[in-house]
N, CA and C atoms as a LAMMPS dump frame, in Angstrom:
ITEM: TIMESTEP
0
ITEM: NUMBER OF ATOMS
510
ITEM: BOX BOUNDS ff ff ff
-5.0000000000000000e+02 5.0000000000000000e+02
-5.0000000000000000e+02 5.0000000000000000e+02
-5.0000000000000000e+02 5.0000000000000000e+02
ITEM: ATOMS id mol type element x y z
1 1 1 N 3.703 -17.944 -9.205
2 1 2 C 4.077 -17.656 -7.852
3 1 3 C 2.855 -17.982 -6.969
4 2 1 N 3.065 -18.696 -5.985
5 2 2 C 2.009 -18.998 -5.054
6 2 3 C 1.642 -17.788 -4.217
7 3 1 N 0.37 -17.491 -4.146
8 3 2 C -0.116 -16.289 -3.351
9 3 3 C -0.476 -16.846 -1.984
10 4 1 N 0.411 -16.563 -1.023
11 4 2 C 0.155 -17.033 0.335
12 4 3 C -0.327 -15.891 1.214
13 5 1 N -0.602 -14.73 0.697
14 5 2 C -1.098 -13.62 1.435
15 5 3 C -2.625 -13.472 1.335
16 6 1 N -3.262 -12.88 2.311
17 6 2 C -4.642 -12.445 2.257
18 6 3 C -4.739 -10.994 2.879
19 7 1 N -5.744 -10.288 2.488
20 7 2 C -6.088 -9.063 3.078
21 7 3 C -6.709 -9.319 4.387
22 8 1 N -6.343 -8.607 5.459
23 8 2 C -6.824 -8.705 6.781
24 8 3 C -7.258 -7.396 7.265
25 9 1 N -8.541 -7.181 7.562
26 9 2 C -8.983 -5.943 8.11
27 9 3 C -8.559 -5.921 9.624
28 10 1 N -7.703 -5.095 10.036
29 10 2 C -7.206 -5.112 11.428
30 10 3 C -8.22 -4.614 12.336
31 11 1 N -8.207 -5.312 13.555
32 11 2 C -9.031 -4.886 14.666
33 11 3 C -8.239 -3.914 15.567
34 12 1 N -8.835 -3.198 16.458
35 12 2 C -8.145 -2.275 17.295
36 12 3 C -6.961 -2.929 18.1
37 13 1 N -7.124 -4.177 18.527
38 13 2 C -6.046 -4.802 19.251
39 13 3 C -4.826 -5.269 18.385
40 14 1 N -4.989 -5.124 17.052
41 14 2 C -3.883 -5.448 16.15
42 14 3 C -2.886 -4.262 15.926
43 15 1 N -3.111 -3.142 16.559
44 15 2 C -2.317 -2.001 16.412
45 15 3 C -0.852 -2.147 16.674
46 16 1 N -0.469 -3.142 17.47
47 16 2 C 0.897 -3.404 17.773
48 16 3 C 1.73 -3.603 16.425
49 17 1 N 1.125 -4.218 15.429
50 17 2 C 1.883 -4.471 14.22
51 17 3 C 2.121 -3.136 13.458
52 18 1 N 1.036 -2.273 13.386
53 18 2 C 1.124 -1.011 12.708
54 18 3 C 2.267 -0.178 13.392
55 19 1 N 2.242 -0.138 14.718
56 19 2 C 3.272 0.63 15.542
57 19 3 C 4.665 0.047 15.264
58 20 1 N 4.781 -1.285 15.217
59 20 2 C 5.998 -1.934 14.904
60 20 3 C 6.617 -1.468 13.614
61 21 1 N 5.808 -1.497 12.534
62 21 2 C 6.29 -1.073 11.249
63 21 3 C 6.631 0.417 11.21
64 22 1 N 5.718 1.251 11.768
65 22 2 C 5.954 2.685 11.671
66 22 3 C 7.16 3.177 12.522
67 23 1 N 7.646 2.38 13.387
68 23 2 C 8.773 2.713 14.252
69 23 3 C 10.036 1.96 13.868
70 24 1 N 9.982 1.237 12.748
71 24 2 C 11.178 0.468 12.285
72 24 3 C 11.911 1.309 11.229
73 25 1 N 13.088 1.768 11.58
74 25 2 C 13.837 2.618 10.548
75 25 3 C 14.127 1.953 9.203
76 26 1 N 14.353 0.659 9.211
77 26 2 C 14.557 0.015 7.86
78 26 3 C 13.304 -0.081 7.037
79 27 1 N 12.189 -0.305 7.657
80 27 2 C 10.892 -0.398 7.008
81 27 3 C 10.484 1.025 6.487
82 28 1 N 10.786 2.025 7.291
83 28 2 C 10.273 3.395 6.995
84 28 3 C 11.31 4.271 6.335
85 29 1 N 12.451 3.706 5.936
86 29 2 C 13.484 4.521 5.293
87 29 3 C 13.007 5.365 4.095
88 30 1 N 12.086 4.838 3.353
89 30 2 C 11.509 5.552 2.175
90 30 3 C 10.852 6.832 2.601
91 31 1 N 10.395 6.928 3.805
92 31 2 C 9.662 8.025 4.395
93 31 3 C 10.509 9.161 4.92
94 32 1 N 11.827 8.954 4.965
95 32 2 C 12.793 9.883 5.651
96 32 3 C 12.619 11.378 5.135
97 33 1 N 12.396 11.58 3.843
98 33 2 C 12.292 13.005 3.402
99 33 3 C 11.147 13.753 4.069
100 34 1 N 10.141 13.034 4.537
101 34 2 C 8.978 13.677 5.119
102 34 3 C 9.016 13.619 6.641
103 35 1 N 9.765 12.585 7.212
104 35 2 C 9.867 12.368 8.656
105 35 3 C 11.305 12.18 8.946
106 36 1 N 12.167 13.195 8.894
107 36 2 C 13.628 13.006 9.183
108 36 3 C 13.759 12.609 10.656
109 37 1 N 14.856 11.909 10.995
110 37 2 C 15.913 11.519 10.08
111 37 3 C 15.705 10.151 9.41
112 38 1 N 14.823 9.305 10.009
113 38 2 C 14.803 7.864 9.578
114 38 3 C 13.462 7.446 9.018
115 39 1 N 12.507 8.406 8.822
116 39 2 C 11.154 8.032 8.284
117 39 3 C 10.174 7.491 9.272
118 40 1 N 10.586 7.263 10.448
119 40 2 C 9.646 6.667 11.389
120 40 3 C 8.578 7.679 11.793
121 41 1 N 7.345 7.191 12.038
122 41 2 C 6.248 8.001 12.357
123 41 3 C 6.205 8.245 13.817
124 42 1 N 6.268 9.508 14.244
125 42 2 C 6.171 9.793 15.709
126 42 3 C 4.869 9.347 16.293
127 43 1 N 4.872 8.867 17.469
128 43 2 C 3.647 8.459 18.172
129 43 3 C 2.771 7.505 17.318
130 44 1 N 3.342 6.358 16.937
131 44 2 C 2.534 5.441 16.155
132 44 3 C 1.261 4.893 16.739
133 45 1 N 1.205 4.867 18.046
134 45 2 C -0.026 4.416 18.761
135 45 3 C -1.123 5.429 18.513
136 46 1 N -0.832 6.7 18.572
137 46 2 C -1.866 7.713 18.279
138 46 3 C -2.268 7.629 16.787
139 47 1 N -1.326 7.437 15.975
140 47 2 C -1.592 7.33 14.524
141 47 3 C -2.504 6.108 14.221
142 48 1 N -2.237 5.028 15.011
143 48 2 C -3.123 3.834 14.884
144 48 3 C -4.56 4.145 15.298
145 49 1 N -4.744 4.89 16.35
146 49 2 C -6.126 5.202 16.765
147 49 3 C -6.847 6.078 15.749
148 50 1 N -6.103 7.004 15.139
149 50 2 C -6.606 7.859 14.11
150 50 3 C -7.001 7.041 12.899
151 51 1 N -6.073 6.162 12.522
152 51 2 C -6.356 5.281 11.357
153 51 3 C -7.542 4.399 11.572
154 52 1 N -7.682 3.83 12.741
155 52 2 C -8.861 3.015 13.053
156 52 3 C -10.185 3.794 12.892
157 53 1 N -10.15 4.982 13.406
158 53 2 C -11.36 5.831 13.445
159 53 3 C -11.781 6.336 12.051
160 54 1 N -10.739 6.644 11.257
161 54 2 C -11.088 7.293 9.955
162 54 3 C -10.925 6.401 8.709
163 55 1 N -10.326 5.251 8.847
164 55 2 C -10.023 4.452 7.672
165 55 3 C -10.797 3.145 7.619
166 56 1 N -10.944 2.481 8.699
167 56 2 C -11.538 1.136 8.696
168 56 3 C -13.039 1.22 8.437
169 57 1 N -13.522 0.524 7.355
170 57 2 C -14.945 0.484 7.075
171 57 3 C -15.366 1.734 6.263
172 58 1 N -14.477 2.302 5.548
173 58 2 C -14.795 3.531 4.822
174 58 3 C -14.778 3.355 3.289
175 59 1 N -14.848 2.092 2.851
176 59 2 C -14.758 1.877 1.39
177 59 3 C -15.991 2.39 0.694
178 60 1 N -15.878 2.925 -0.547
179 60 2 C -14.728 2.907 -1.397
180 60 3 C -13.944 4.248 -1.247
181 61 1 N -14.327 5.129 -0.316
182 61 2 C -13.587 6.354 -0.087
183 61 3 C -12.113 6.098 0.372
184 62 1 N -12.058 5.174 1.325
185 62 2 C -10.697 4.74 1.9
186 62 3 C -10.765 3.251 2.219
187 63 1 N -9.58 2.688 2.113
188 63 2 C -9.42 1.303 2.412
189 63 3 C -8.109 1.038 3.074
190 64 1 N -8.046 0.176 4.156
191 64 2 C -6.804 -0.089 4.776
192 64 3 C -6.847 -1.509 5.246
193 65 1 N -5.775 -2.28 4.981
194 65 2 C -5.702 -3.728 5.478
195 65 3 C -4.243 -4.116 5.649
196 66 1 N -4.063 -5.054 6.57
197 66 2 C -2.828 -5.713 6.748
198 66 3 C -2.712 -6.786 5.695
199 67 1 N -1.482 -7.198 5.357
200 67 2 C -1.184 -8.336 4.544
201 67 3 C -0.846 -9.429 5.492
202 68 1 N -1.596 -10.56 5.521
203 68 2 C -1.423 -11.637 6.479
204 68 3 C -1.053 -12.906 5.707
205 69 1 N 0.007 -13.587 6.156
206 69 2 C 0.505 -14.785 5.551
207 69 3 C -0.42 -15.956 6.07
208 70 1 N -0.893 -16.733 5.185
209 70 2 C -1.887 -17.813 5.547
210 70 3 C -1.206 -18.936 6.345
211 71 1 N 0.025 -19.249 6.036
212 71 2 C 0.654 -20.453 6.66
213 71 3 C 0.782 -20.349 8.171
214 72 1 N 1.049 -19.094 8.649
215 72 2 C 1.278 -18.947 10.087
216 72 3 C 0.558 -17.792 10.73
217 73 1 N -0.291 -17.04 9.887
218 73 2 C -1.043 -15.932 10.435
219 73 3 C -0.258 -14.664 10.654
220 74 1 N 1.053 -14.669 10.264
221 74 2 C 1.9 -13.464 10.561
222 74 3 C 1.496 -12.33 9.623
223 75 1 N 1.566 -11.102 10.177
224 75 2 C 1.378 -9.949 9.35
225 75 3 C 2.734 -9.527 8.724
226 76 1 N 2.697 -9.269 7.405
227 76 2 C 3.982 -8.957 6.767
228 76 3 C 3.991 -7.549 6.098
229 77 1 N 2.891 -6.804 6.139
230 77 2 C 2.849 -5.471 5.569
231 77 3 C 1.428 -4.959 5.601
232 78 1 N 1.294 -3.79 4.928
233 78 2 C -0.018 -3.259 4.84
234 78 3 C -0.276 -2.645 3.444
235 79 1 N -1.543 -2.397 3.104
236 79 2 C -1.914 -1.753 1.87
237 79 3 C -3.052 -0.768 2.193
238 80 1 N -3.169 0.245 1.335
239 80 2 C -4.271 1.198 1.518
240 80 3 C -4.482 1.927 0.169
241 81 1 N -5.66 2.499 0.109
242 81 2 C -6.022 3.515 -0.913
243 81 3 C -6.901 4.545 -0.311
244 82 1 N -6.911 5.721 -0.892
245 82 2 C -7.825 6.791 -0.449
246 82 3 C -8.105 7.763 -1.586
247 83 1 N -9.326 8.207 -1.649
248 83 2 C -9.695 9.129 -2.736
249 83 3 C -9.079 10.533 -2.526
250 84 1 N -8.586 11.027 -3.616
251 84 2 C -8.02 12.435 -3.627
252 84 3 C -8.969 13.202 -4.509
253 85 1 N -9.886 13.979 -3.847
254 85 2 C -10.882 14.714 -4.707
255 85 3 C -10.308 15.768 -5.555
256 86 1 N -9.155 16.34 -5.198
257 86 2 C -8.552 17.393 -6.041
258 86 3 C -8.05 16.806 -7.335
259 87 1 N -7.513 15.575 -7.256
260 87 2 C -6.945 14.987 -8.471
261 87 3 C -7.859 14.081 -9.28
262 88 1 N -8.955 13.628 -8.632
263 88 2 C -9.895 12.757 -9.259
264 88 3 C -9.48 11.275 -9.394
265 89 1 N -8.62 10.906 -8.49
266 89 2 C -8.128 9.52 -8.448
267 89 3 C -8.018 9.026 -7.006
268 90 1 N -7.697 7.808 -6.867
269 90 2 C -7.391 7.239 -5.524
270 90 3 C -5.91 7.032 -5.343
271 91 1 N -5.294 7.616 -4.377
272 91 2 C -3.838 7.4 -4.105
273 91 3 C -3.773 5.996 -3.378
274 92 1 N -2.687 5.303 -3.612
275 92 2 C -2.563 3.961 -2.975
276 92 3 C -1.196 3.844 -2.433
277 93 1 N -1.031 2.909 -1.503
278 93 2 C 0.286 2.592 -0.942
279 93 3 C 0.376 1.2 -0.511
280 94 1 N 1.572 0.722 -0.42
281 94 2 C 1.915 -0.636 0.045
282 94 3 C 3.21 -0.54 0.805
283 95 1 N 3.326 -1.142 1.937
284 95 2 C 4.513 -1.256 2.719
285 95 3 C 4.693 -2.707 3.204
286 96 1 N 5.828 -3.189 2.929
287 96 2 C 6.239 -4.532 3.367
288 96 3 C 7.222 -4.316 4.529
289 97 1 N 6.927 -4.981 5.66
290 97 2 C 7.824 -4.907 6.835
291 97 3 C 9.204 -5.48 6.393
292 98 1 N 10.216 -4.657 6.704
293 98 2 C 11.59 -4.946 6.147
294 98 3 C 12.063 -6.389 6.302
295 99 1 N 11.844 -7.03 7.425
296 99 2 C 12.34 -8.434 7.557
297 99 3 C 11.623 -9.395 6.579
298 100 1 N 10.504 -8.955 6.025
299 100 2 C 9.766 -9.841 5.103
300 100 3 C 9.933 -9.549 3.619
301 101 1 N 10.784 -8.534 3.288
302 101 2 C 11.092 -8.157 1.912
303 101 3 C 11.869 -9.213 1.236
304 102 1 N 11.763 -9.187 -0.111
305 102 2 C 12.537 -10.096 -0.916
306 102 3 C 11.822 -11.454 -1.077
307 103 1 N 10.61 -11.607 -0.639
308 103 2 C 9.943 -12.919 -0.643
309 103 3 C 8.742 -12.906 -1.631
310 104 1 N 8.595 -11.786 -2.439
311 104 2 C 7.543 -11.749 -3.399
312 104 3 C 6.236 -11.147 -2.822
313 105 1 N 6.31 -10.62 -1.518
314 105 2 C 5.05 -10.215 -0.892
315 105 3 C 4.597 -8.854 -1.473
316 106 1 N 5.572 -8.09 -1.966
317 106 2 C 5.104 -6.767 -2.553
318 106 3 C 4.192 -6.974 -3.736
319 107 1 N 4.589 -7.849 -4.646
320 107 2 C 3.733 -8.134 -5.808
321 107 3 C 2.438 -8.763 -5.383
322 108 1 N 2.455 -9.731 -4.458
323 108 2 C 1.226 -10.388 -4.021
324 108 3 C 0.286 -9.392 -3.303
325 109 1 N 0.819 -8.512 -2.538
326 109 2 C 0.024 -7.477 -1.811
327 109 3 C -0.539 -6.531 -2.801
328 110 1 N 0.225 -6.126 -3.788
329 110 2 C -0.282 -5.169 -4.798
330 110 3 C -1.414 -5.812 -5.614
331 111 1 N -1.245 -7.068 -5.994
332 111 2 C -2.332 -7.73 -6.679
333 111 3 C -3.6 -7.804 -5.835
334 112 1 N -3.458 -8.092 -4.488
335 112 2 C -4.659 -8.156 -3.676
336 112 3 C -5.304 -6.763 -3.55
337 113 1 N -4.522 -5.697 -3.414
338 113 2 C -5.053 -4.431 -3.327
339 113 3 C -5.809 -3.969 -4.615
340 114 1 N -5.205 -4.297 -5.755
341 114 2 C -5.829 -3.955 -7.063
342 114 3 C -7.145 -4.713 -7.231
343 115 1 N -7.147 -5.96 -6.894
344 115 2 C -8.359 -6.784 -7.002
345 115 3 C -9.445 -6.163 -6.06
346 116 1 N -9.119 -5.862 -4.885
347 116 2 C -10.062 -5.238 -3.919
348 116 3 C -10.581 -3.865 -4.468
349 117 1 N -9.678 -3.034 -4.878
350 117 2 C -10.072 -1.666 -5.301
351 117 3 C -10.925 -1.734 -6.556
352 118 1 N -10.544 -2.502 -7.561
353 118 2 C -11.201 -2.509 -8.824
354 118 3 C -12.422 -3.406 -8.986
355 119 1 N -12.282 -4.636 -8.385
356 119 2 C -13.401 -5.578 -8.575
357 119 3 C -14.46 -5.464 -7.395
358 120 1 N -13.999 -5.2 -6.235
359 120 2 C -14.942 -5.136 -5.152
360 120 3 C -15.457 -3.707 -4.849
361 121 1 N -14.573 -2.735 -4.8
362 121 2 C -14.991 -1.436 -4.406
363 121 3 C -15.265 -0.532 -5.612
364 122 1 N -15.007 -0.906 -6.84
365 122 2 C -15.281 -0.188 -8.031
366 122 3 C -14.494 1.12 -8.218
367 123 1 N -13.328 1.237 -7.693
368 123 2 C -12.488 2.372 -7.739
369 123 3 C -12.232 2.634 -9.252
370 124 1 N -12.327 3.829 -9.756
371 124 2 C -12.075 4.051 -11.154
372 124 3 C -10.572 4.156 -11.581
373 125 1 N -9.713 4.636 -10.69
374 125 2 C -8.39 4.884 -11.069
375 125 3 C -7.459 4.953 -9.832
376 126 1 N -6.365 4.219 -9.848
377 126 2 C -5.357 4.223 -8.752
378 126 3 C -4.105 4.997 -9.217
379 127 1 N -3.493 5.738 -8.303
380 127 2 C -2.298 6.436 -8.614
381 127 3 C -1.269 6.157 -7.466
382 128 1 N -0.041 6.106 -7.798
383 128 2 C 1.069 6.012 -6.792
384 128 3 C 2.183 6.85 -7.282
385 129 1 N 2.933 7.348 -6.387
386 129 2 C 4.186 8.022 -6.775
387 129 3 C 5.286 7.763 -5.787
388 130 1 N 6.499 7.709 -6.31
389 130 2 C 7.694 7.479 -5.483
390 130 3 C 8.954 7.807 -6.267
391 131 1 N 10.071 7.77 -5.603
392 131 2 C 11.331 8.071 -6.269
393 131 3 C 11.727 6.957 -7.198
394 132 1 N 12.194 7.317 -8.401
395 132 2 C 12.704 6.279 -9.389
396 132 3 C 13.662 5.262 -8.818
397 133 1 N 14.427 5.668 -7.847
398 133 2 C 15.439 4.804 -7.273
399 133 3 C 14.817 3.638 -6.565
400 134 1 N 13.546 3.629 -6.27
401 134 2 C 12.897 2.473 -5.563
402 134 3 C 12.555 1.435 -6.629
403 135 1 N 13.597 0.751 -7.035
404 135 2 C 13.529 -0.213 -8.168
405 135 3 C 12.479 -1.313 -7.967
406 136 1 N 12.447 -1.863 -6.757
407 136 2 C 11.505 -2.955 -6.513
408 136 3 C 10.042 -2.451 -6.585
409 137 1 N 9.818 -1.334 -6.069
410 137 2 C 8.481 -0.748 -6.166
411 137 3 C 8.085 -0.478 -7.67
412 138 1 N 8.99 0.059 -8.432
413 138 2 C 8.756 0.308 -9.837
414 138 3 C 8.488 -0.945 -10.532
415 139 1 N 9.292 -1.949 -10.351
416 139 2 C 9.143 -3.23 -10.989
417 139 3 C 7.8 -3.913 -10.758
418 140 1 N 7.334 -3.932 -9.468
419 140 2 C 6.048 -4.56 -9.218
420 140 3 C 4.863 -3.799 -9.806
421 141 1 N 4.986 -2.469 -9.766
422 141 2 C 3.891 -1.591 -10.373
423 141 3 C 3.823 -1.794 -11.894
424 142 1 N 4.941 -1.865 -12.574
425 142 2 C 4.935 -2.04 -13.978
426 142 3 C 4.439 -3.435 -14.33
427 143 1 N 4.768 -4.446 -13.59
428 143 2 C 4.343 -5.843 -13.819
429 143 3 C 2.824 -5.889 -13.611
430 144 1 N 2.261 -5.085 -12.72
431 144 2 C 0.868 -5.086 -12.491
432 144 3 C 0.027 -4.311 -13.512
433 145 1 N 0.762 -3.609 -14.406
434 145 2 C 0.046 -2.86 -15.456
435 145 3 C 0.069 -1.331 -15.332
436 146 1 N 0.672 -0.846 -14.249
437 146 2 C 0.68 0.654 -14.082
438 146 3 C 1.559 1.243 -15.21
439 147 1 N 1.107 2.427 -15.649
440 147 2 C 1.881 3.148 -16.666
441 147 3 C 2.358 4.45 -16.027
442 148 1 N 3.481 4.939 -16.582
443 148 2 C 4.048 6.178 -16.034
444 148 3 C 3.269 7.364 -16.628
445 149 1 N 2.975 8.356 -15.748
446 149 2 C 2.181 9.5 -16.228
447 149 3 C 3.011 10.774 -16.055
448 150 1 N 4.199 10.662 -15.512
449 150 2 C 5.066 11.839 -15.433
450 150 3 C 6.13 11.748 -14.386
451 151 1 N 6.972 12.741 -14.363
452 151 2 C 8.064 12.857 -13.37
453 151 3 C 8.068 14.326 -12.902
454 152 1 N 7.897 14.528 -11.613
455 152 2 C 7.84 15.856 -11.107
456 152 3 C 8.74 16.04 -9.904
457 153 1 N 9.703 16.877 -9.971
458 153 2 C 10.599 17.145 -8.843
459 153 3 C 11.253 15.831 -8.357
460 154 1 N 11.641 14.937 -9.275
461 154 2 C 12.223 13.652 -8.872
462 154 3 C 11.287 12.621 -8.434
463 155 1 N 10.039 12.844 -8.537
464 155 2 C 9.001 11.845 -8.07
465 155 3 C 8.295 11.321 -9.343
466 156 1 N 8.316 9.987 -9.495
467 156 2 C 7.679 9.287 -10.646
468 156 3 C 6.211 9.081 -10.282
469 157 1 N 5.329 9.349 -11.278
470 157 2 C 3.934 9.149 -11.107
471 157 3 C 3.488 8.023 -11.973
472 158 1 N 2.696 7.089 -11.308
473 158 2 C 2.223 5.877 -11.988
474 158 3 C 0.66 5.732 -11.792
475 159 1 N 0.035 5.215 -12.794
476 159 2 C -1.423 5.124 -12.729
477 159 3 C -1.936 3.913 -13.405
478 160 1 N -3.059 3.385 -12.958
479 160 2 C -3.777 2.302 -13.496
480 160 3 C -5.272 2.485 -13.373
481 161 1 N -5.999 2.324 -14.496
482 161 2 C -7.468 2.566 -14.384
483 161 3 C -8.143 1.192 -14.196
484 162 1 N -9.384 1.213 -13.789
485 162 2 C -10.151 -0.035 -13.573
486 162 3 C -10.282 -0.726 -14.912
487 163 1 N -10.547 0.016 -15.996
488 163 2 C -10.707 -0.574 -17.286
489 163 3 C -9.382 -1.265 -17.758
490 164 1 N -8.295 -0.622 -17.525
491 164 2 C -7.028 -1.242 -17.884
492 164 3 C -6.792 -2.568 -17.128
493 165 1 N -7.105 -2.452 -15.786
494 165 2 C -6.894 -3.616 -14.967
495 165 3 C -7.81 -4.762 -15.404
496 166 1 N -9.073 -4.511 -15.581
497 166 2 C -10.067 -5.544 -15.983
498 166 3 C -9.767 -6.134 -17.355
499 167 1 N -9.229 -5.27 -18.236
500 167 2 C -8.871 -5.846 -19.588
501 167 3 C -7.678 -6.746 -19.501
502 168 1 N -6.746 -6.412 -18.6
503 168 2 C -5.527 -7.359 -18.462
504 168 3 C -5.948 -8.635 -17.769
505 169 1 N -6.85 -8.56 -16.769
506 169 2 C -7.159 -9.679 -15.937
507 169 3 C -8.293 -10.585 -16.505
508 170 1 N -9.067 -9.919 -17.382
509 170 2 C -10.21 -10.618 -18.025
510 170 3 C -11.384 -10.82 -17.128
């Protein structure tokens, strides 16, 4: 598969894309249990200002980037990780803007995030969790080498260590 995405560290003026994704019901549907009724984040502009202040330039504690398509410069999603000191791992996330789904960008974005976390920032372990019904998310995580570590209250837990990643990738 041709990787046509790159990580892009967003500037303050790029917040329009973050707000667009966070206020799109189809993109944010997975988030509905925490932000009823449709998963959309209230006041996405304020959320963007908070994200800029506390996430950008905070590696390896936190990392945030847009996924940008090289051919036309369009933003298609975002990726992030952040250290969870209570658990001893870094939580991660990836969101593909709904109109861009089904094009292989989830797998490309996950690969970019893993490479950044493990090779550049030296993160020791990434963790993600979501509902088992999210088949596409499950499929790309398993293809990238994540292993299941449990199921709690209907939430599937997946994990990948730096050693496992580097062993797979060489």
